[in-house]
C-alpha positions as CSV (number, residue, x, y, z in Angstrom):
1,M,-78.1,-80.8,-99.7
2,L,-76.7,-77.3,-99.5
3,T,-73.7,-76.6,-97.3
4,Q,-74.7,-73.1,-96.3
5,S,-75.3,-72.5,-92.6
6,K,-74.1,-75.8,-91.3
7,N,-72.3,-76.3,-88.1
8,Q,-68.8,-77.7,-88.0
9,E,-69.8,-81.3,-87.4
10,Q,-72.5,-81.3,-90.1
11,L,-70.1,-79.8,-92.6
12,L,-67.4,-82.5,-91.8
13,H,-70.1,-85.2,-92.2
14,W,-71.1,-83.7,-95.6
15,I,-67.5,-83.6,-96.8
16,D,-67.1,-87.3,-95.8
17,M,-70.3,-88.3,-97.7
18,V,-69.3,-86.4,-100.8
19,S,-65.8,-87.7,-100.8
20,L,-67.0,-91.3,-100.4
21,M,-69.2,-90.8,-103.4
22,M,-66.2,-89.6,-105.4
23,V,-64.2,-92.6,-104.3
24,D,-67.0,-94.9,-105.4
25,L,-67.3,-93.2,-108.7
26,T,-63.6,-93.3,-109.2
27,L,-63.5,-97.0,-108.7
28,Y,-66.4,-97.5,-111.1
29,L,-64.7,-95.3,-113.7
30,D,-61.6,-97.4,-113.5
31,T,-63.5,-100.2,-115.1
32,H,-66.0,-98.1,-117.1
33,P,-63.9,-95.1,-118.4
34,Y,-66.3,-94.1,-121.1
35,D,-69.6,-93.9,-119.1
36,A,-70.6,-90.4,-119.7
37,D,-73.3,-90.4,-116.9
38,A,-70.7,-91.6,-114.3
39,I,-68.3,-88.9,-115.5
40,D,-71.1,-86.3,-115.1
41,H,-71.9,-87.6,-111.6
42,F,-68.2,-87.5,-110.6
43,N,-67.9,-83.9,-111.8
44,H,-71.0,-82.9,-109.9
45,Y,-69.7,-84.4,-106.6
46,Q,-66.3,-83.0,-107.2
47,A,-67.8,-79.5,-107.4
48,L,-69.8,-80.1,-104.2
49,Y,-66.6,-81.3,-102.5
50,K,-64.6,-78.3,-103.5
51,K,-67.4,-76.0,-102.4
52,A,-67.7,-77.7,-99.0
53,M,-63.9,-77.7,-98.5
54,K,-63.8,-74.0,-99.3
55,E,-66.6,-73.3,-96.9
56,Y,-65.0,-75.3,-94.1
57,A,-61.7,-73.5,-94.6
58,E,-63.4,-70.1,-94.5
59,N,-65.5,-70.8,-91.5
60,F,-63.3,-73.0,-89.4
61,E,-59.8,-73.9,-90.7
62,P,-58.4,-75.6,-93.8
63,L,-58.5,-79.4,-93.9
64,T,-55.9,-79.6,-96.6
65,L,-53.0,-77.5,-97.8
66,S,-54.8,-76.9,-101.1
67,T,-57.6,-75.1,-99.2
68,S,-55.3,-73.1,-97.0
69,T,-54.9,-69.4,-97.2
70,P,-51.4,-67.8,-97.0
71,E,-52.0,-66.8,-93.3
72,H,-52.9,-70.4,-92.4
73,V,-50.1,-72.3,-94.3
74,W,-47.4,-71.8,-91.7
75,C,-49.6,-72.8,-88.7
76,W,-50.7,-76.0,-90.4
77,G,-49.4,-78.3,-87.8
78,L,-50.4,-76.2,-84.8
79,S,-54.1,-77.1,-84.8
80,R,-55.6,-80.4,-83.7
81,N,-57.0,-82.8,-86.2
82,P,-60.8,-82.7,-86.7
83,W,-61.2,-86.1,-85.0
84,E,-59.3,-84.8,-81.9
85,R,-61.4,-81.7,-81.3
86,G,-64.4,-83.2,-79.6
87,I,-66.9,-81.3,-81.7
88,S,-70.2,-81.0,-79.9
């Protein structure tokens, strides 16, 4: 699933799905640290996550400090949280 041309709600949902996959793979890798396929899958989902977070920050606003731009860092606490916005 490509993240291009998604609306805000779709992109947030995509970020949630990809981050859940990363959590699941992290838990699996805790007990199977040498599984090369799982490591490859984790790296794949991590790249998708970073791309989606960057796209969200560029099109809407940063969700984390690591995706903020210098002009957004100091207004971090001024915007509402994503779940408080009532996205339609």
